[in-house]
N, C-alpha and C positions, 0 to 999 in steps of 0.2 A: 800329107803333113811331113815336112822335112825337118829332121833334128839330127845334129851331128853329121856323120859322113854319109848316112843312108838316104836314099830318095824318098823314103816313107817311114812311118812309125806306127806302132800299134799301142793304143792306150786302153786300158780296161778299168773297170770300177763303177761304182754307183753313178758318179757324175757323167760317165760315158753312156751307161745303160739308160738312165732316166730320159734323156731327150729322144732316144729311139723309141722307147715304150710310149712316151707321151705322143709321139707322132702316130704310132699305131692306134692309140686310143682316139686321137682326133679323126683318123680315117674311119674307124668304126662308128664314131658319133655321126659322121657325115652320112654313112649308109643307114644307120638306125638312129635318127634324131630323138626318138622317144625312149631310148635306153638310158637307165640311170648309171652313175659312175660304178656302182657295185656290179651291175650287169656287165658292163664293159670289162671290168677287171676279171670277172668270172670267165668271160669269153676268152680273154688272153691267157689266163692260167690253165684252163682245162683243155686247150688245144695246142699247148706248147709241145715241142719235141723233147723227148728224154734221151735221144741218141744224137750223135754228132752227124756231120754231113757225109761221113763215110759208112755210117751204120754201126759205129762202135760206141762205147761208153763215153760220155762227156767227162773230161779229166779236170782235176784241180791244178793249181799252180805248181804242185810237186809231181805232176803227171801221174797221179793216182786217180782211181775212179772217184768221181766227186759224189758227195752225199747231197741229200736234199737241202741241207743247211748251207751247202756251198752254191748250189745252182738254182735253188727255189723250184719253180715248176718246170724249168728247162729253158730251151731256146725258143723265143717267141716266133710264132708262125702266123703272120698277118693275114694270109689268105684264109686259113682255117678259122682264125679268130672272128672274121667277118660273118662266118656261118657256123656257129658252134653247136646248133641243134638244141642243147639244153643249157640253162644258166641258173646260177644261184643268185637270187636277188636279195641282198641284205637290207632289212628294214628295221631290225631290232636293236639299233644303236642305243636308243634311250634306255631300254631295259638293261643293256650291258653296262652303261654308265652307272645306273642305279646299283647294280651288283658290285661294281668296282669302287665307286666313289660316294654313293648315296645322294641325298637331296642336294648337298652343297655342290657336288660335282655336276649334277644335272642342271642346277641353276646357273653355274658358271659357263657350261659348255652349250647348253640348249637355249638358255635365255628366254624361257617361256614360263611366266609366273603361274600360269594356270595348270602347268604340268608338274606333278609330284610323283615320287617313287611309289606312293601308296596306290596310285592309279595304274601302275605298270608292273608286269611280271619281271622279276629279276632274272636276267639271262647270263649264265656263266660263259666265260670265254670259249670253252669247248663246245657249247651248244649254239654259238653264233652260226647263222646260216652262211657259212664261209665255204668257198670252193675247195678247201683243203681240210684235212682232219688230223688233229693231234690229240691223243688221249693218254692217260697214265695206264701202266700195267698194274692192276690191282689184284687182290686175292680172289675177287669175284668178277663176273662179266661186267664190262663197262659199256654203256650204250649212249650213242648220240643220235640226234635226229636231224635230217636235212630236207629242205623243200626245193624242188626244181621246177622251173618254168620252161615250157616248150616254146621255142622260137622258130621252128621250122614249118614246112607246109603241112597240110592236114594229113592225119593218119600215119603214125610211126610208132614202132615198138622198140624199146631198148631193153637189153638184158645186162645184168650186172656181171662183171668179170673182176675177180679179186686175185691179185698177185702179191703175196706176202710170204715171209720166211715160214718154214714148217713149225717153228716154235710158237707161232701165233695161230689162233683160230678166229676168223672174221666171218660173221654171219650178217647177210644183208636181207632185209625184209621190207617189201617184196623183192624177189629176184628179177621180176619183169615188170616194166611199166609201159603202158600203152597210152598214146595221146591221140585225140581225134581232131584237135584244133589248135591253132596258134594261141599262146597265152594261157593254155591249160596248166594247172599246177598239180604236182603229186608229191607226197611226202614218203620218205623211206627212213628206216633205222639201220644203224651199223653197230653191231655188238662185237666187242673185242675181248678175248681172253687168251691166256698163254702161260708159258713157263717163265721162270726167273731168267732175266737177261744175262746173268753172270756178270762179267766185267763190262759189258756193253752199256752205255748210257741210254741208247735208244736203238730201235730197229725201224726199218722203213719198208714201205710197199706202195701199191697203187690200187685204187678202185676205179674201174672204168665202166661207163654205161655205153653199150655198143649197139648201134642200129645198122641197117644196110648202108647208110651214108655217113654216119657220124661216130666218132669215138670221143667221149667226154670223160677225161681222166682227172682224177683227184689224187694228190699225194696223201699218203697215210703214214703218220709217224707215231709210234708207240714208245712212250718214254718210261724209263724205270721209275718206280714210285719215289716221289720226292724231287723228280726232275722238273724241267721247264715244260709246261703244257700250254704255252701261249699258242694262238692260232698258227698253224704250220706255214711253211715257207711260201713266199710269193716270188715272182721273177725279179 
């Protein structure tokens, strides 16, 4: 692209990222036609790179180390996204709408007259089966649950690896998950506790499920009480 005096130009932003990520999603759908949009999104998020091409930190526009609110899950890695190992498939949209908007919201968005919030569990934003985790730092331990689906070949074991600041304590139960067949599902819990964040609005880290072949990484954002606890960053 030529602009001004230079032979090329670099343009960044959502309007530039979206067509690239859409193309990656289309490629994954071609390889895995039975995957849902949520599964494809999970594959892209959990396999993204959190370092740049030289092995250093990804920087923001001020050339400072970028936070997860700047870069989301990181740089998309299409090859790894096509073979993520584990995925978070999100199916509890209706329960989330009930928690957020009630029956009126459900009727507007879902448009199924036979479906009411009385028939559904109310699902908080933090409990959505999302491939990233965002929780408040409270005076007591805060726990969220996630369910993962195995999409690799038969027989694989994953171990949890947590990378968070020392001010936080993160406990994952179970710490190991073994899968014997494709499509098998396992649920785990993540419990977070810690000290006052001081002047910081949030702290961040990662939770990775690691096997011999795959690293399935989720962003973890812990927000000072009263802060924003919406589902954590996406790419």
